[in-house]
N, C-alpha and C positions, 0 to 999 in steps of 0.2 A: 445504369452501370452498377454492378455489384462489387462488394468488397470482400477480399480474402483476409482473414485474421492471420497475423504473423506472431504477435506476442503481446502479453500484458505485463506491466510492471507496477509495483506499488511502493510508495515512499510514506513512511510514518514519521511525523515530527513528535518527539517525546520529550517532556520536560519534567523536572522534579528538583528536589534538594540536591545541591552540589553541581548543578548545571546552570551556568550563567546564560547560556543560549540553548535552545532546543537541540536535541540529538537527532540526526537523520538516520533512519534505518531503511535500507532499500532491499527489495525482494524482486528479482527479475524473472522468475519462472512461476508465474501465477496462472491458474486455470483460466481458460477462455471465458467461461460463464460464471465467474466469481460474483457472489451477491454482496450487497452492502452489509447484511447481517454477518456473513462470514468474515468480511474485512474488519468489522467492528469487534467481533469476538476474538480474532487473532490479535488485533491491536491491544485489547484488554489483557490478553494472556501475556504478551511480551512486556507490556508496561508493568504488570503485577510482579514480574520476576525481580524488579528492582524498586518497587514501590513508587513508580513514576506515573505520569498521566499522558495520554495521547492527546495532542493538541489538534493535529490535522492529519488527514489521510489523502494522498494524491494518487490517482490511478491514471496510468498512461497506457493506451492501447495503440499498437502499430498495425496498420492495415495496408493492403496493396489493392489497387483498383484492378478489376478484371475487365478486359475489353469485351 
């Protein structure tokens, strides 16, 4: 049985000074074949805008079974 890609979402947990708990940043329109390198570079870019750090990156892919 094959799978049909529907969408990929990413959540970044970002921490730094002034945050008692990590901030969640969600992106719901991520490319189907996004790479770990691309995710890490994007996380570094958004964290650097506020001098924060990326703690975790969570990737969710939704697929549908093809009969």
